N, C-alpha and C positions, 0 to 999 in steps of 0.2 A: 505495499499499500505506499502510495505518495503521502509523507508527511508535509503536513500544512506547517511553512515556514512562514515564524513569528515577528514582527519587530516590535520591541517594549520600549517605549518613551516614558520614562520614569522608572526605570527597572528596581532602583532601590528604595522608593517608597513602598507604602503599605500595600497597594494595588500591585504595585511591581513584583513584590516578595511573594506575595501569594499567587500570582499568575506563575511564577517559576515554579511553584509547588505543583500546581496543577499541570505544568508542562513536564516536569518530572515525572510525576503519579503516570502521563500516558504519553512514553519518551515514543512509542510507536506509532501515535498520530502526531504529535509535533515536534516541530526543531525551533530551537532560536536561532534567526538571522541577525537581527541587530538589539544590542542593549544601550542605553543611553541613561546620563545622570546630570544633575546639575552638578552635584559638590561631592557627594560622599563616593570619592576614588577607591577607600580602602575598600568598600563593599561591592563596588563595581569590577575590582580589578578579580575579586572573589567570585564574583557571580561569571566574569568572563572565563576562569581557567575551569570552571567547573563544566559551563554550558556551551564554551567555544563556538561563539557565533562568529559569524563570519565579518560584523565591523561593530565598532565599539565608539561611541561619543561621551564625551569628559564635557559638559557645557563649560565649565568656569575654565578657561583656558590656561590658569595659574596651575593646574593639577595634571597640566596634558603630559609634562615628560615624566611624573611620576608613574600615571597610569601606562604610557608607551613604554616604558623600562621597563615595565613588571612583566608587561605582556610581549615583551621581544622576541621569546623561545615559541610561542606558541605562533598558528596560522590565522592571526586576528589583525584586520586593519584597524588604526586607531586615528580618530580625526577631535577635534574640538572646536569650540564654539557654536555661535547662533547658526551661520551659513552652515556648517557642517549637517546640525540638526535636522534642518529643511532638505538638504539634499540627501539625506541617508535613507529617508522611508522611500524616496523614489526609485529604489534599487531593484532590481530585475529578482535578485534573492528574497523579494518579500512577499509574501500573499495579502497576510492580513494585519495590521497596525493598531495595536493597542495603546491609545493615548492616556496615558496615566500620569501625566505632569499635573501638578501643581498650578490653578487659577490661568489668567490670560495666557499664560505663555505657549500652551499648550494649541491655539487658536492657528497659527503659521504654519505649525507641521503639520496639522491635520488636513490645512487646505491644501497645501502639498501633495500630500498623499491621496488626497479625493484626485487631483486633477492627473495623478499619475496612475489612476486607476486601483488604487489599492482600496478594500473594503475595512470598515474601522471598526474597532471594538471600541467604544466611547467611554471612558471613565470620568474623562476631562468635561465634565458638564458646564463651567465656565465657557467653552468655545460656542455652544450653544446660545447660551446665556448674552454673549456678548454679540455674536453676529448668523443668529438661528436663519435668518432671511436667506443669508448668502450662502452658508454651509449648505442649507437643503436643496438649495437652487444649483450648488454646483454637483452634490451626489446625485440629484436627478440629470444633469446634464452627462454626467461622466459613466453614468450607470453603476453608480458606487453603494452597496448596502452597508446602512450604519446602524451596528447592533449596541444595544445598549447595556452597559455593563453596570450603573448603578441599579440596587437591590430594587428600588420601587421601579426604575423603567423597565428592568430587566421583568419585572410581576407583571407589568403593564402588558408586556410584549408577548410573554410568554400564555397569558390570558386571552390574546386577541390571533392565536394559532389558530387555524382553522376558521373564523370569523371573517374574513374578507368581505364578503357582502352584506355582513352588518351593521350597520351605522352605531357608532357610540354615541349613548345619551350622557354619560358623564363617566369620569376616573375619579377614583377615591385615591388618594395618597398617604398613605400610614406614616405617623413620625411617632418614635419612641417618647418626646418630649424632651430629651436632653437630661442632665444632671440635675437642673432646676424646675421641673415640672413642679407645679403646684406654688411656688413662692413668688411672693408680691414684690413691688420694686425696692421696696426698704431692705428688702434680704440682699437685692441684686446689686446695691449701692456697693457693698464692700467685697464681695467676692471676687477671689484671687483667682489667678491663670491656672493654681494648681487643682481647685476646686472646677473649674470650668473643663481640664481636660480629662477627668473622669468621667467617661460615659459608660453610662449604666448596663449597655447590650453589647457594643459596635468597639473594635480594636481600630481606630483609624489614624491618620494623621494628625499634626497638631491643629493648621488651617481648618479641616474639615471638621474637627470635633469641637472646634471653636466656635466656627457656624450652624453645628448640631443645637450647641448649648441655647444661641441666641436667635434659634430657627431661622437664621439665614441659609442654610443648606435647603432647609423644606422650600422655601421661596425660591432660592436659584431652581429646586428640582420642579417648581410649579411654572417656571418660566421655560425651562428644558422641554418638561412635558408637552408644550405646547408646539414646540416645531416638532419633534419627534412623531408626534401623533395628530400634528394638523386639529388642533383645538383650540375652542375660544377660551377663555378666562372662567366664563360660568361654568364651562364643561369640567371645571377642574378643581376638586374639594380636596382639603386637607381634614383628615382624622387622625389625634393621638390615641395611639396604642401601644401602652407602655411593655408591654411582653414582646413586640417585635417578631412574632409569630405570622403573622398576615403583613407579606411587604409590600401589597397594595392591590386595588379592586378596581374591577371594570363592570357599571352598570348599561345594559342594553338598552334596546328602545322597546323594548317588552316588558322591562321591569327587571329580569333577571340577573344575579350578579356573581360575576367569576371573579374568585380568590385564588391567588397564589402563596402558599404555607411553607414554611420551612422553618429551622432553626435559623437564627441570624449568624451567617456564616458567608464572606464575600465570594471563596472559591466556587461557590455552586453557580451565580452569575457571571463571573468570568470565565468558567468553563462553557457555560452554555453560550456565551457569546461566540467564544474561539472555534466552537465545533459546531454552532447552527447550521442546518436543523438538527441534525443526530445528536440524542442525549447518549454520554458516557457514561458508562458503569463506574461509580465512585465508594470509598469507604468512609464518606462524609458520616457524622452523627447524624441516625434517624429521628424525626419527631416523634417524641412519644405523646399521645393526649391525654395521657393520665397523669404528666407533670405538669401539664398545664390545664387544670380544670375549667379555669375562668379567664378567659380573654375579654379584658374590659375596652371600652372605646368613650372620649371625649372631645370638647370641642378645643381646638387650641386657643390661648390666651392672647390674643393680638393686641391687646391695650397693654399688657406686660412685654410683652416678647413683640415689639414693633416691626421686626424687620419681615416678617411674612407678610404683613400690610402693607409694609412699603414695595415688596416685591409684586404684589397683585396690582397697586396703583402704577407701577411702573409696567407692567403686562399691558393692562388697558393704554397706556400714554403710547409705548409703542417708539421708533425712532431709535435714538441713541441713547434712550434714558436706562437701558439695562443695562448696557456699557459704562455708565455711568455710576450707577449702583455698584456694577461688579468692582471696578477699579476703585471706587472707595472704600470698599467693603476690603478689600486685600490689603491696603493701606493700615486701615484701623483695626483691623486683630492681629495685624503684625506687630502695631504699637501698642496692643493690648497684652502681646504673649512678651512685650519688651518693658510692660511697665509704666510706657507714657501716658495711657488712657486707663479709666475705668470701664467696668465691662458694660454701663449703659451707654458709656458715650460712643460705643461703635455706633450704633443707630444716630446719634446726633451728628455725627461726623458726615454718614450717609445723607441723611435728611438733607444738610447743608449743601454739600455737594451737587446736590439732584435739584436743589433750587438756583443754583449761581453758574454749573457750567451751561453752555449753550446747547439748547436743544436744535435737532436736525430730524426731520419726518422722515426722510428716505436717504440715510447714510451708505455712502460707499465704503469700501473697506480701508480707503486712506482716512474717511471721515473719524471709523472706530479709534484707527492707529492714535490720529490726533484728539480726540475726544481720551480716550483711555490715560494719554500723558497730559494733559490738562487736568483732570480728576485726581489723578495722582499727586501732581503737584498743587491742587488747591487743599486735598485733603493731608499732604504731610505739612504743609503751611499753618494749617487750623491746628494738627497738634503738636507743631513747635511751641503754637502761642499758649495751648491748653496748658503744657510740659512748664 
């Protein structure tokens, strides 16, 4: 059997490392063609020595000599920098690109991969948040499939299998509620990054974990779902489900609802995306309903956790507003992680950026680039004043 050759953008992060576990478990089905990382040179070297990709890219050029020297005795080409990152996905040795980079940085490599005719396993939700209209149009133009890796969007994708002719009435994205579910603004005024990084159900990177705590992650997923499944904002509901067993649901026009369920484990949606439409046998832990006799649901508190409401407002507004939101959020979360602003101030920075950065109704790619830069500058200046 011919192996599917995988390029992993962001191989040293949470999704990237779990993807390599999936590939290792199914070595007869997958091979690694490309590995990339931004700063974690040591882990990238370790991964490359184990999986022997054809090409490796270290984004931070300061680490290039270290990576090149460490891999010099192996048949691996080593590159560095942003230009290498966008060109490596175009290689003829790549069948599918797993975009597991964090934030806005994943957009340009995704665009290049699509133009090179590569199917995308999309774990970088910010790509669709920032420029969903452009990305989905390009995918259609180049005949490329986009397979969602986020557990919620994978759940929707799985629920829609075999339902091509049946219109969606609405989808229901589930949210764990994060570590601060049920807390009020007085409590959130003084929470620390250590508290915010303790997610109750999922093991994720720092940025997405903070986004989960603020409910921004769910807001980004709402925007992503609009583009992935061609929906209006009023067709996308969010429901807090603390057990994280139901990963999301689809309601059809006859009123019936399909749900995709399982234990919280990102390796399952990664594996499903990489080998769609075939399911691979796995040794993942199985859900025992006796262990979860009660599944509970509640509405999200959008007054306390304002980011979800902001995301819906941005989705309605359209244009470059989601790009502004994403840029401001990335800067604000980084500032929170470096103890420069408080937890609730993340939303303040985002709201102010959306109000002050120029709105463009029909942005081009270059408008998105300029919007991203302007919003980051404005957010950084705000945070500097606060500090």
